[in-house]
KOLLUM-746564 format. One line per 5 residues: number of its first residue (from 0); their letters; for each residue x, y, z of N, C-alpha, C. Coordinates in steps of 0.1 Angstrom, whole numbers. Layout:
<atoms>
NUM	a	X Y Z X Y Z X Y Z  ...
</atoms>
This chain:
<atoms>
0	mmgmn	1793 1393 1095 1802 1385 1103 1812 1379 1094  1825 1379 1099 1836 1374 1090 1835 1359 1090  1836 1353 1077 1836 1339 1075 1850 1334 1075  1851 1320 1072 1864 1314 1073 1873 1319 1062  1868 1325 1052 1876 1331 1041 1878 1346 1042
5	gwkkq	1875 1351 1054 1875 1366 1056 1888 1372 1058  1899 1364 1060 1912 1369 1062 1922 1362 1053  1932 1368 1049 1942 1362 1040 1947 1349 1046  1947 1338 1038 1951 1325 1043 1964 1320 1035  1971 1311 1041 1982 1305 1034 1984 1291 1040
10	iavlv	1976 1281 1035 1976 1268 1042 1979 1258 1031  1991 1258 1026 1996 1248 1018 1988 1244 1006  1989 1231 1002 1982 1226 990 1970 1218 994  1958 1222 990 1946 1216 994 1938 1210 983  1943 1208 971 1936 1203 960 1941 1189 957
15	vfaas	1932 1179 955 1936 1165 953 1936 1162 938  1947 1157 933 1948 1153 919 1948 1138 918  1946 1133 906 1946 1119 904 1960 1113 904  1961 1101 908 1974 1094 909 1972 1079 907  1982 1073 902 1981 1058 900 1981 1051 913
20	gipva	1976 1039 912 1973 1031 925 1986 1024 929  1985 1020 942 1996 1012 948 1989 1002 957  1995 991 961 1989 982 970 1987 988 983  1976 984 990 1973 989 1003 1974 978 1013  1981 981 1024 1983 971 1034 1969 968 1041
25	aqsft	1967 955 1044 1955 951 1051 1954 956 1065  1945 965 1068 1944 971 1081 1929 972 1084  1926 973 1097 1912 974 1101 1908 989 1102  1900 994 1092 1896 1008 1091 1881 1008 1093  1876 1016 1102 1862 1017 1105 1857 1031 1105
30	tlhsf	1846 1034 1098 1840 1048 1099 1831 1047 1112  1834 1055 1122 1827 1055 1134 1814 1064 1133  1815 1075 1126 1804 1085 1125 1805 1093 1113  1794 1096 1107 1792 1105 1095 1784 1117 1100  1789 1129 1098 1782 1140 1103 1770 1144 1094
35	rgaeg	1760 1151 1100 1749 1156 1093 1745 1169 1099  1751 1180 1094 1748 1194 1097 1744 1198 1111  1732 1195 1115 1727 1200 1128 1735 1196 1140  1741 1184 1139 1749 1179 1150 1763 1184 1150  1767 1190 1139 1781 1194 1136 1784 1190 1122
40	anpya	1794 1197 1116 1798 1195 1102 1812 1199 1100  1819 1192 1092 1832 1196 1087 1842 1198 1098  1846 1187 1105 1856 1188 1115 1870 1191 1109  1876 1202 1113 1890 1205 1108 1900 1200 1118  1897 1200 1131 1906 1196 1141 1907 1181 1143
45	glvqg	1917 1177 1150 1918 1163 1154 1910 1161 1167  1912 1149 1173 1905 1145 1185 1915 1144 1197  1909 1144 1209 1917 1142 1221 1909 1133 1231  1916 1126 1239 1909 1116 1248 1907 1123 1261  1896 1121 1267 1893 1127 1280 1894 1117 1291
50	ldrhl	1893 1121 1304 1894 1112 1315 1883 1102 1316  1872 1105 1309 1861 1095 1309 1861 1085 1298  1873 1084 1291 1875 1075 1280 1868 1079 1267  1860 1090 1267 1854 1095 1255 1865 1103 1248  1862 1105 1235 1870 1114 1227 1863 1127 1226
55	ygtst	1870 1138 1224 1865 1151 1223 1870 1158 1211  1862 1166 1204 1867 1174 1193 1857 1185 1189  1859 1191 1178 1851 1202 1174 1847 1200 1159  1836 1207 1155 1832 1208 1141 1833 1222 1138  1838 1225 1125 1840 1239 1121 1826 1246 1118
60	yggay	1817 1238 1112 1804 1243 1109 1793 1235 1116  1781 1237 1112 1770 1229 1118 1768 1232 1132  1761 1223 1139 1757 1226 1153 1744 1234 1153  1739 1237 1165 1726 1243 1166 1725 1257 1159  1736 1264 1157 1735 1277 1151 1744 1278 1138
65	glgni	1749 1266 1134 1755 1266 1121 1770 1270 1121  1775 1274 1132 1789 1280 1133 1799 1272 1141  1796 1259 1142 1805 1250 1149 1801 1247 1163  1806 1235 1168 1803 1231 1181 1814 1222 1187  1813 1219 1200 1822 1210 1207 1815 1197 1209
70	lqiap	1823 1186 1206 1817 1173 1205 1823 1163 1215  1814 1154 1220 1819 1143 1228 1816 1130 1220  1826 1121 1218 1824 1109 1210 1826 1097 1219  1816 1089 1220 1817 1077 1228 1825 1066 1220  1830 1056 1227 1838 1046 1221 1831 1039 1209
75	sgevt	1817 1039 1210 1809 1032 1200 1808 1041 1188  1812 1054 1189 1810 1063 1178 1799 1073 1179  1790 1071 1189 1779 1080 1191 1784 1094 1195  1779 1104 1188 1784 1118 1189 1773 1126 1197  1778 1134 1207 1769 1143 1214 1775 1157 1214
80	siyaf	1767 1167 1210 1772 1181 1210 1770 1186 1224  1782 1190 1230 1781 1195 1244 1781 1210 1245  1784 1217 1233 1784 1231 1233 1783 1236 1218  1773 1245 1215 1772 1250 1202 1775 1265 1203  1784 1269 1194 1789 1283 1194 1778 1293 1187
85	caqsd	1779 1305 1192 1771 1316 1186 1757 1316 1189  1753 1313 1201 1739 1314 1205 1735 1328 1206  1744 1338 1208 1741 1352 1210 1745 1359 1197  1739 1371 1195 1742 1379 1184 1757 1383 1184  1763 1382 1172 1777 1386 1170 1787 1376 1176
90	cpdge	1782 1365 1181 1791 1353 1186 1802 1358 1195  1798 1363 1207 1809 1367 1216 1817 1355 1222  1811 1343 1221 1818 1331 1225 1827 1325 1214  1827 1331 1202 1835 1326 1191 1827 1318 1181  1833 1316 1170 1827 1308 1159 1838 1301 1151
95	fpvst	1835 1290 1144 1844 1283 1136 1856 1278 1144  1854 1268 1154 1865 1263 1161 1873 1253 1152  1886 1256 1151 1894 1248 1142 1906 1242 1148  1909 1245 1161 1921 1240 1167 1917 1227 1175  1927 1217 1175 1925 1205 1183 1925 1209 1198
100	lvmgp	1915 1204 1205 1915 1207 1220 1927 1200 1227  1930 1207 1238 1941 1201 1247 1935 1200 1261  1937 1189 1267 1932 1186 1281 1941 1192 1291  1935 1199 1301 1942 1204 1312 1943 1194 1323  1951 1197 1334 1953 1188 1345 1940 1185 1353
105	dgdfy	1930 1194 1351 1917 1193 1358 1907 1185 1350  1911 1181 1338 1901 1174 1329 1893 1182 1320  1894 1196 1322 1887 1205 1312 1896 1206 1300  1890 1212 1289 1897 1213 1276 1898 1228 1273  1909 1230 1265 1912 1244 1261 1913 1243 1246
110	gatqn	1908 1254 1239 1908 1255 1225 1907 1269 1220  1905 1270 1207 1904 1284 1201 1894 1284 1189  1888 1295 1187 1879 1297 1176 1886 1306 1166  1883 1304 1153 1889 1312 1143 1884 1326 1142  1871 1327 1144 1864 1340 1143 1856 1342 1156
115	ggayn	1848 1352 1156 1839 1355 1167 1847 1361 1179  1841 1360 1191 1847 1367 1202 1843 1382 1202  1848 1389 1212 1844 1403 1214 1846 1412 1202  1857 1409 1194 1861 1417 1183 1860 1410 1169  1855 1398 1170 1853 1390 1158 1866 1385 1151
120	ygsvf	1877 1384 1158 1889 1379 1153 1894 1366 1159  1885 1360 1167 1888 1347 1173 1889 1348 1188  1890 1336 1194 1890 1336 1208 1898 1323 1213  1901 1324 1226 1906 1312 1233 1896 1309 1244  1893 1296 1246 1882 1292 1255 1886 1280 1263
125	kvsts	1879 1278 1274 1880 1266 1283 1866 1260 1283  1865 1247 1282 1852 1241 1283 1853 1228 1291  1843 1225 1299 1842 1213 1307 1835 1202 1299  1837 1190 1304 1830 1179 1298 1815 1179 1298  1810 1188 1307 1795 1190 1307 1791 1201 1298
130	gvltt	1800 1208 1292 1797 1218 1282 1796 1232 1287  1802 1235 1299 1803 1248 1304 1815 1255 1298  1813 1266 1290 1823 1273 1283 1826 1286 1289  1839 1289 1290 1844 1302 1295 1854 1308 1284  1851 1320 1280 1860 1326 1270 1871 1333 1278
135	lhsfd	1883 1329 1275 1895 1334 1282 1901 1346 1276  1900 1347 1262 1906 1358 1255 1899 1360 1242  1897 1373 1238 1892 1376 1225 1903 1384 1218  1907 1380 1206 1917 1386 1198 1911 1399 1192  1920 1409 1191 1916 1423 1186 1923 1428 1174
140	ifdgv	1930 1419 1167 1938 1422 1155 1952 1426 1158  1953 1435 1169 1966 1440 1173 1974 1428 1180  1967 1419 1186 1974 1408 1192 1972 1395 1183  1968 1397 1171 1966 1385 1162 1952 1382 1158  1950 1374 1148 1937 1370 1144 1938 1355 1140
145	epygs	1927 1348 1140 1925 1335 1135 1935 1325 1140  1934 1321 1153 1943 1310 1158 1938 1297 1152  1947 1290 1145 1944 1277 1138 1949 1265 1147  1962 1266 1151 1969 1255 1156 1964 1251 1170  1967 1238 1174 1964 1233 1187 1972 1241 1197
150	lllas	1966 1244 1209 1972 1250 1220 1982 1240 1226  1992 1245 1234 2001 1237 1241 2000 1240 1256  1997 1230 1264 1998 1232 1278 2012 1228 1282  2020 1238 1286 2034 1236 1289 2036 1231 1304  2048 1226 1307 2051 1221 1320 2050 1232 1331
155	ngniy	2051 1245 1327 2050 1255 1337 2036 1259 1340  2026 1252 1334 2012 1254 1337 2005 1264 1328  2013 1271 1320 2007 1281 1310 2003 1274 1297  1995 1282 1289 1991 1277 1276 1998 1286 1266  2003 1280 1255 2010 1287 1244 2003 1284 1231
160	gttna	2003 1294 1222 1996 1292 1210 2001 1302 1199  1995 1301 1188 1998 1310 1177 1986 1316 1170  1987 1328 1164 1976 1332 1155 1981 1333 1141  1973 1330 1132 1976 1328 1118 1981 1341 1111  1976 1352 1116 1979 1365 1109 1977 1377 1118
165	agact	1980 1389 1113 1979 1402 1120 1989 1402 1131  1987 1410 1141 1996 1413 1151 2002 1427 1149  2014 1429 1154 2020 1443 1153 2027 1446 1140  2030 1436 1131 2038 1439 1120 2030 1448 1110  2038 1456 1103 2033 1466 1093 2038 1464 1079
170	tegag	2045 1452 1077 2050 1449 1064 2039 1448 1054  2040 1456 1043 2029 1457 1033 2027 1443 1027  2015 1438 1026 2012 1426 1019 2015 1413 1027  2020 1415 1039 2024 1403 1047 2012 1398 1056  2012 1385 1058 2001 1380 1067 2005 1381 1082
175	cgtif	2018 1381 1084 2023 1382 1098 2019 1371 1107  2013 1373 1118 2010 1363 1128 2018 1365 1141  2014 1358 1152 2020 1360 1165 2021 1347 1172  2029 1347 1183 2030 1336 1193 2025 1343 1206  2017 1336 1214 2012 1341 1226 2012 1331 1237
180	visrs	2011 1336 1250 2010 1328 1262 1998 1333 1269  1991 1324 1275 1979 1327 1283 1978 1318 1295  1975 1323 1306 1973 1315 1318 1960 1308 1317  1958 1298 1326 1945 1291 1326 1934 1299 1331  1937 1311 1337 1927 1320 1342 1925 1331 1332
185	gnfkt	1933 1332 1321 1930 1342 1311 1940 1353 1310  1951 1354 1318 1961 1365 1316 1968 1362 1303  1968 1372 1294 1973 1370 1280 1985 1379 1278  1994 1374 1270 2006 1382 1266 2011 1377 1252  2014 1387 1244 2020 1383 1231 2035 1382 1233
190	lynfc	2040 1370 1229 2054 1367 1231 2062 1372 1219  2057 1371 1207 2064 1374 1195 2055 1378 1183  2060 1388 1175 2053 1392 1163 2061 1388 1151  2056 1380 1142 2063 1376 1130 2063 1388 1120  2073 1387 1111 2074 1395 1099 2075 1410 1102
195	mqtgc	2083 1413 1111 2086 1428 1114 2096 1433 1104  2102 1425 1097 2112 1429 1087 2107 1426 1073  2111 1434 1063 2107 1432 1049 2111 1418 1044  2101 1411 1038 2104 1398 1033 2102 1387 1043  2098 1390 1055 2095 1381 1066 2105 1369 1067
200	pdgef	2118 1373 1069 2128 1362 1070 2126 1353 1082  2118 1357 1092 2115 1348 1103 2102 1340 1101  2096 1342 1089 2084 1335 1086 2071 1343 1088  2060 1338 1083 2047 1343 1085 2037 1332 1083  2024 1335 1088 2014 1325 1088 2018 1313 1097
205	pvggm	2020 1315 1110 2022 1303 1119 2009 1296 1122  2004 1288 1112 1991 1282 1113 1991 1271 1123  2002 1266 1128 2002 1255 1136 2006 1258 1151  2004 1248 1159 2008 1249 1173 2023 1247 1175  2027 1246 1188 2041 1244 1191 2042 1231 1200
210	iegsd	2054 1227 1201 2057 1216 1210 2068 1221 1220  2067 1216 1233 2077 1219 1243 2088 1209 1241  2100 1214 1239 2112 1206 1237 2118 1201 1250  2126 1191 1250 2133 1186 1261 2143 1196 1267  2146 1207 1260 2155 1217 1265 2147 1229 1272
215	gnfyg	2134 1227 1272 2126 1238 1278 2121 1249 1269  2126 1249 1256 2121 1258 1247 2110 1253 1239  2103 1261 1230 2092 1257 1222 2096 1257 1208  2091 1248 1200 2094 1246 1186 2082 1246 1177  2082 1252 1166 2071 1253 1157 2075 1256 1143
220	ttnag	2065 1258 1134 2067 1261 1120 2058 1273 1116  2063 1279 1105 2054 1289 1098 2052 1284 1084  2040 1286 1079 2036 1280 1066 2042 1288 1055  2046 1300 1057 2052 1308 1046 2063 1317 1052  2068 1326 1044 2080 1334 1049 2093 1327 1047
225	gdsvc	2103 1333 1053 2116 1327 1052 2122 1329 1038  2125 1318 1031 2131 1319 1017 2120 1323 1007  2122 1333 999 2111 1338 990 2110 1330 977  2117 1318 976 2117 1310 964 2103 1306 960  2095 1302 970 2081 1297 968 2071 1308 965
230	ngggc	2061 1305 958 2050 1315 955 2043 1318 968  2037 1329 969 2028 1333 980 2036 1338 992  2048 1342 991 2055 1349 1002 2066 1340 1009  2070 1329 1003 2080 1321 1009 2076 1307 1012  2086 1298 1014 2084 1284 1016 2081 1279 1030
235	gtiyr	2083 1288 1040 2081 1284 1053 2093 1282 1061  2092 1282 1074 2103 1281 1083 2101 1271 1095  2111 1268 1102 2111 1261 1115 2118 1270 1125  2111 1272 1137 2117 1281 1146 2117 1275 1160  2126 1281 1169 2126 1278 1183 2124 1291 1190
240	itpag	2116 1291 1201 2114 1303 1209 2115 1300 1223  2121 1308 1231 2123 1306 1245 2110 1310 1252  2108 1306 1265 2096 1311 1272 2095 1326 1274  2107 1332 1273 2108 1347 1274 2105 1354 1261  2104 1346 1249 2100 1352 1237 2111 1355 1227
245	vlttl	2123 1349 1230 2135 1351 1220 2134 1340 1210  2132 1344 1197 2130 1335 1186 2142 1333 1178  2145 1321 1174 2156 1317 1165 2150 1310 1153  2153 1314 1141 2149 1307 1129 2159 1296 1127  2155 1283 1128 2164 1272 1126 2165 1267 1112
250	hrfns	2155 1269 1104 2156 1265 1090 2146 1273 1081  2150 1277 1069 2142 1283 1059 2141 1273 1048  2129 1268 1045 2127 1258 1034 2129 1266 1020  2134 1258 1010 2138 1264 997 2131 1256 986  2121 1249 989 2113 1241 979 2120 1227 976
255	kdgay	2133 1228 973 2140 1215 971 2140 1206 983  2141 1212 995 2140 1204 1007 2127 1204 1013  2117 1209 1006 2103 1210 1011 2098 1224 1011  2085 1225 1012 2078 1238 1012 2065 1237 1020  2061 1247 1026 2049 1248 1034 2048 1237 1044
260	papal	2056 1238 1055 2056 1228 1065 2043 1227 1072  2039 1214 1075 2026 1212 1082 2027 1218 1096  2015 1221 1102 2015 1229 1114 2018 1221 1127  2029 1214 1128 2033 1208 1141 2046 1200 1139  2054 1199 1150 2066 1191 1150 2064 1181 1162
265	ievsk	2071 1170 1162 2072 1161 1173 2086 1157 1176  2089 1155 1189 2102 1151 1194 2102 1137 1198  2108 1128 1190 2107 1114 1192 2120 1109 1200  2131 1114 1196 2144 1112 1203 2149 1125 1208  2156 1125 1219 2160 1138 1225 2168 1147 1216
270	gvwyg	2163 1159 1214 2169 1169 1206 2167 1167 1191  2158 1158 1187 2156 1156 1172 2140 1157 1170  2136 1166 1161 2122 1168 1159 2119 1163 1145  2107 1159 1143 2102 1153 1130 2090 1161 1125  2088 1163 1112 2077 1170 1107 2075 1167 1092
275	ttagg	2066 1173 1086 2063 1172 1072 2062 1185 1065  2064 1185 1052 2060 1197 1043 2050 1192 1033  2040 1201 1031 2029 1198 1022 2033 1198 1007  2044 1205 1004 2048 1207 991 2064 1206 990  2069 1208 978 2083 1208 976 2089 1194 977
280	gahrd	2102 1193 978 2109 1180 978 2112 1175 964  2117 1163 963 2122 1158 950 2111 1157 939  2098 1155 943 2087 1154 934 2077 1164 935  2080 1174 944 2071 1185 947 2058 1181 953  2057 1169 959 2046 1163 965 2047 1163 981
285	gtvfs	2057 1169 986 2058 1170 1000 2069 1160 1006  2073 1162 1018 2084 1154 1024 2081 1151 1039  2089 1142 1044 2090 1140 1058 2105 1143 1062  2107 1151 1073 2120 1155 1076 2123 1153 1091  2136 1154 1094 2140 1155 1108 2149 1167 1109
290	itsng	2149 1173 1121 2158 1185 1123 2163 1185 1137  2175 1188 1139 2181 1189 1153 2179 1203 1159  2182 1204 1171 2181 1217 1178 2190 1227 1173  2201 1223 1166 2210 1233 1160 2207 1236 1145  2195 1231 1140 2191 1234 1127 2195 1225 1116
295	alktl	2201 1214 1119 2205 1204 1108 2193 1196 1103  2189 1199 1091 2177 1193 1086 2180 1181 1076  2173 1170 1077 2175 1159 1069 2162 1154 1063  2161 1153 1050 2149 1148 1043 2149 1133 1044  2138 1128 1051 2137 1113 1053 2129 1106 1042
300	ynfsg	2120 1114 1036 2111 1107 1026 2106 1118 1017  2105 1115 1004 2099 1124 994 2087 1117 988  2075 1123 990 2063 1117 984 2063 1119 969  2056 1110 962 2056 1111 947 2042 1109 941  2032 1110 949 2018 1109 944 2012 1096 945
305	tdgfs	2018 1085 940 2012 1072 941 2012 1067 956  2021 1072 964 2021 1069 978 2015 1081 987  2008 1090 980 2002 1101 986 2009 1114 983  2003 1125 985 2009 1138 984 2003 1148 994  2011 1158 998 2008 1168 1008 2005 1161 1021
310	pfvlv	2015 1156 1027 2014 1150 1041 2010 1160 1051  2002 1156 1061 1998 1166 1071 2006 1162 1084  2000 1165 1095 2007 1164 1108 2011 1150 1112  2023 1148 1117 2028 1135 1122 2024 1133 1137  2022 1121 1141 2020 1118 1155 2029 1106 1158
315	agsdg	2033 1105 1170 2042 1094 1175 2033 1082 1179  2036 1071 1174 2029 1059 1178 2036 1052 1190  2028 1043 1197 2034 1036 1208 2044 1026 1204  2045 1023 1191 2055 1013 1186 2068 1020 1182  2070 1033 1184 2082 1040 1181 2082 1045 1167
320	nlygt	2072 1042 1159 2071 1048 1145 2062 1061 1145  2062 1067 1134 2054 1079 1132 2043 1076 1123  2031 1083 1125 2019 1081 1117 2014 1094 1112  2008 1094 1100 2002 1106 1095 1993 1103 1083  1987 1114 1078 1978 1113 1066 1984 1122 1055
325	tlggg	1979 1119 1043 1982 1128 1031 1969 1133 1026  1969 1145 1021 1956 1151 1016 1952 1146 1003  1961 1139 995 1957 1134 982 1966 1122 978  1964 1117 966 1972 1106 961 1968 1093 967  1976 1083 965 1973 1069 970 1965 1062 960
330	anaag	1961 1050 963 1954 1041 954 1942 1046 948  1934 1054 955 1922 1060 950 1922 1075 948  1934 1080 947 1936 1094 945 1928 1103 955  1927 1098 967 1919 1105 977 1926 1106 990  1939 1104 991 1947 1105 1003 1949 1092 1010
335	tifri	1958 1092 1019 1963 1079 1026 1965 1082 1041  1966 1070 1048 1972 1070 1061 1985 1062 1060  1995 1067 1066 2008 1061 1064 2015 1059 1078  2025 1050 1078 2034 1048 1089 2048 1050 1083  2057 1057 1091 2071 1058 1087 2080 1057 1099
340	tpggt	2090 1049 1097 2100 1047 1107 2108 1060 1109  2115 1062 1121 2124 1074 1122 2135 1074 1112  2138 1062 1106 2148 1062 1096 2143 1065 1082  2130 1066 1080 2125 1070 1067 2118 1059 1059  2116 1047 1064 2109 1037 1056 2094 1038 1058
345	lttlh	2087 1041 1047 2073 1044 1047 2064 1032 1042  2053 1030 1049 2043 1020 1046 2029 1026 1045  2022 1024 1034 2009 1029 1033 1999 1020 1040  1992 1025 1050 1983 1016 1058 1969 1016 1053  1965 1027 1047 1951 1028 1042 1950 1039 1031
350	sfaqh	1943 1036 1020 1940 1046 1010 1925 1049 1011  1923 1062 1013 1909 1066 1014 1902 1065 1000  1888 1062 1001 1880 1062 989 1877 1077 986  1872 1079 974 1871 1093 969 1860 1101 976  1852 1094 984 1842 1102 992 1846 1106 1006
355	yyyyf	1859 1103 1009 1865 1108 1021 1877 1117 1017  1877 1129 1022 1888 1138 1018 1890 1149 1027  1902 1154 1026 1908 1165 1034 1909 1161 1049  1921 1158 1052 1924 1152 1066 1933 1163 1073  1927 1174 1077 1934 1184 1083 1938 1181 1097
360	galmq	1929 1175 1104 1932 1171 1118 1942 1160 1119  1951 1161 1128 1961 1151 1130 1954 1138 1136  1960 1127 1132 1956 1114 1139 1959 1116 1154  1952 1108 1162 1955 1107 1176 1954 1092 1179  1963 1087 1188 1963 1074 1193 1956 1073 1207
365	gtngn	1945 1066 1207 1939 1064 1220 1947 1054 1229  1945 1055 1242 1953 1046 1251 1949 1032 1249  1939 1028 1241 1936 1014 1238 1944 1009 1226  1953 1018 1221 1962 1014 1210 1957 1018 1196  1944 1021 1194 1939 1024 1181 1941 1039 1178
370	fygtt	1941 1042 1165 1942 1055 1160 1928 1061 1156  1926 1074 1158 1914 1080 1155 1916 1093 1147  1907 1096 1138 1909 1108 1130 1896 1113 1124  1897 1125 1118 1885 1131 1112 1888 1134 1097  1877 1135 1089 1878 1140 1076 1869 1152 1075
375	ffggp	1873 1162 1068 1866 1175 1067 1853 1173 1059  1854 1165 1048 1843 1162 1039 1841 1147 1040  1831 1142 1032 1829 1128 1031 1817 1123 1040  1813 1111 1038 1801 1106 1044 1789 1109 1036  1777 1103 1039 1765 1104 1031 1761 1119 1029
380	addgt	1763 1127 1039 1759 1141 1037 1770 1150 1033  1782 1144 1031 1794 1152 1028 1798 1162 1038  1794 1159 1050 1797 1169 1061 1809 1164 1070  1816 1153 1066 1827 1149 1073 1825 1136 1081  1835 1130 1086 1834 1117 1093 1844 1117 1104
385	iykls	1842 1107 1113 1852 1103 1123 1855 1088 1120  1868 1084 1121 1872 1071 1117 1881 1065 1128  1883 1052 1127 1892 1045 1136 1901 1036 1127  1914 1035 1130 1923 1026 1123 1930 1018 1134  1928 1005 1133 1935 995 1142 1947 989 1135
390	vglkp	1958 989 1140 1970 983 1135 1976 973 1144  1968 969 1154 1973 958 1163 1982 963 1175  1982 976 1178 1991 980 1189 1984 979 1202  1991 976 1213 1986 974 1226 1983 986 1234  1975 985 1244 1972 997 1253 1984 1002 1259
395	fvkvq	1984 1015 1263 1995 1022 1269 1990 1033 1278  1999 1040 1284 1995 1052 1291 2001 1064 1284  1993 1075 1284 1997 1088 1278 2002 1097 1289  2014 1103 1286 2020 1112 1296 2018 1126 1292  2015 1135 1301 2013 1149 1298 2017 1158 1310
400	pstak	2027 1167 1308 2035 1169 1296 2046 1159 1294  2052 1158 1282 2062 1148 1279 2076 1152 1283  2077 1164 1289 2090 1168 1295 2087 1177 1307  2095 1175 1317 2093 1182 1330 2106 1181 1338  2107 1189 1349 2119 1189 1357 2117 1179 1369
405	qgqtv	2128 1175 1375 2128 1167 1387 2119 1174 1397  2110 1166 1403 2101 1171 1414 2087 1176 1408  2086 1179 1395 2074 1183 1389 2065 1171 1387  2052 1173 1386 2042 1163 1385 2037 1162 1371  2036 1150 1366 2030 1147 1353 2018 1138 1354
410	sllgs	2009 1139 1344 1997 1131 1344 1999 1119 1335  1994 1108 1340 1994 1095 1332 1980 1091 1329  1976 1091 1317 1962 1089 1313 1961 1075 1307  1951 1067 1311 1950 1054 1306 1937 1047 1310  1936 1034 1311 1924 1027 1316 1928 1017 1327
415	hlgdv	1919 1015 1336 1921 1005 1347 1933 1008 1355  1935 1021 1358 1946 1025 1366 1943 1026 1381  1932 1022 1385 1928 1023 1399 1935 1014 1409  1942 1004 1403 1950 995 1412 1965 994 1409  1970 1006 1404 1984 1007 1401 1992 1005 1414
420	tdvsf	2003 997 1412 2012 995 1424 2025 1001 1423  2030 1004 1410 2043 1010 1408 2043 1019 1396  2051 1030 1397 2054 1038 1385 2069 1041 1385  2075 1039 1373 2089 1042 1372 2092 1050 1359  2102 1058 1360 2107 1066 1349 2120 1060 1343
425	ngipa	2119 1053 1332 2130 1046 1326 2138 1038 1337  2130 1031 1345 2135 1022 1355 2137 1028 1369  2135 1041 1371 2137 1048 1384 2123 1049 1390  2121 1043 1402 2108 1043 1409 2104 1058 1412  2091 1060 1411 2086 1074 1413 2074 1073 1423
430	sfeil	2072 1083 1431 2060 1085 1439 2048 1088 1430  2036 1084 1434 2025 1086 1425 2012 1087 1434  2002 1092 1428 1989 1093 1434 1978 1089 1424  1970 1079 1428 1959 1075 1419 1947 1084 1421  1943 1091 1411 1932 1100 1412 1919 1094 1407
435	sdtlv	1920 1085 1397 1908 1078 1392 1912 1066 1385  1903 1059 1379 1906 1047 1372 1913 1050 1359  1913 1063 1355 1919 1067 1342 1930 1077 1344  1933 1081 1356 1943 1091 1358 1952 1089 1370  1965 1089 1368 1975 1088 1379 1984 1100 1378
440	katvp	1987 1107 1389 1997 1117 1389 2010 1112 1394  2021 1114 1387 2034 1109 1392 2044 1121 1393  2054 1120 1402 2064 1130 1404 2077 1125 1398  2083 1134 1390 2095 1131 1383 2106 1128 1393  2112 1116 1394 2121 1113 1405 2135 1118 1402
445	agass	2143 1119 1412 2158 1123 1410 2164 1112 1403  2173 1115 1393 2180 1105 1385 2173 1100 1373  2161 1105 1371 2153 1101 1359 2161 1104 1346  2160 1095 1337 2167 1098 1324 2156 1096 1313  2160 1100 1301 2150 1099 1289 2146 1085 1287
450	gsiev	2134 1082 1285 2129 1069 1282 2114 1067 1285  2110 1055 1286 2096 1052 1288 2092 1053 1303  2080 1057 1305 2074 1056 1319 2066 1043 1319  2068 1035 1330 2061 1022 1331 2052 1023 1343  2040 1018 1341 2030 1017 1351 2026 1003 1353
455	tgpgy	2027 997 1365 2024 983 1367 2013 982 1378  2006 971 1377 1995 967 1386 1994 952 1386  1984 947 1393 1982 932 1394 1980 926 1380  1990 919 1375 1988 912 1362 1990 920 1350  1994 933 1351 1996 941 1339 2008 951 1340
460	slrsn	2012 955 1329 2023 965 1328 2020 974 1316  2020 987 1317 2017 996 1306 2029 1006 1305  2033 1009 1293 2043 1019 1290 2038 1031 1284  2045 1042 1285 2041 1054 1278 2042 1053 1263  2034 1060 1256 2034 1059 1241 2046 1066 1235
465	vpffp	2051 1076 1242 2063 1084 1237 2073 1085 1248  2086 1087 1245 2096 1088 1256 2093 1101 1264  2096 1100 1277 2096 1111 1286 2110 1117 1287  2111 1130 1286 2124 1137 1286 2125 1146 1298  2132 1142 1308 2135 1150 1320 2143 1162 1317
470	rp	2140 1173 1322 2147 1186 1320 2156 1189 1331  2168 1195 1328 2177 1199 1339 2171 1210 1347
</atoms>
């Protein structure tokens, strides 16, 4: 059976070096859970909040059969395995789940496994909160292998994702990779094959997921390819792809402006995306950047080791700032959690101790205002941890998707929503339906403009954590 190292990888800089210390801001950091093998081990992916206020995630290893499982995490930190992969010979249901789950409109979750499936090259699955799993697609090498990145549930109801390698390309020595679309019932189509040209000018190893932009296109990164200045086949790229599969390379990194971009982008203001690179930049320790829809890239911050190095995925906080982790550096030479303003002012919020390390999964902000994350290693058994970071932010509602057309319906996830009296899109009243104490469905009203969604009820008012972008 193919293990996690069974296919060529290109995932940035993963080795932590020593660095001198810096002051650490006083924050409330709590280890919620330390894994111990049988219940799950080594979580690569981040977490997602469900309609029941629990968090959900995956472990790459461990579980009943040692090849990963799907987890439910209570607010107290208690972990329950709701599904263990590979109960049958050859793992037709998949093995090594490494992508962050995404919640569908029905409350079920969608994700991917790196290996296993019918052909042992990975799978896409759906799982309910009670642990009923359905395999939607098994990759066969011709349509890609090893999906790493989080799936994207787009406003058109389909799911989009990437595979790290393989596909149709025949370029010798290239890792290639694909972009695909799959319906929630399992109808699969490859939208794009990377590296069909020598040198992979459009990139290769698209290890990350994509984001749906306010213009209706999808945006993402490749970990290599593009400019061949960097070792290992290039420094990586940023791309835009239409729902029909027409791809435009917006930027090719050249090491000076960064290298090996982290596997995700976020749109905080309309038409401007933010991301990180794990290497390159002024000190070769990684960068934070912004890029416009026409490809104008600006380096906002250069890491230098003492403040961390090799930053991973950014997330948008409900205070308008960006949050992320670094794989190394900081006061204890073991990585950091940081906050950075859209203008580039960085604050180190927490420096990990040396027994916590490798923060592959992106932070996520729960609707209670707190941030949650995972470490791949660490804890008493060195099987990884789940942690919480509180920085004093207030509760909010999460909107999904964060862009849609007039008349389309979006989901608002939060707490105590059973007595909502009004919903407005940047001040424009909207019709809505209360489905539960944690879920409201709202219709994008005519005249809606970019800005916050506000939900009000008796004695309270909650805003969305990120701006909503209406599409023409």
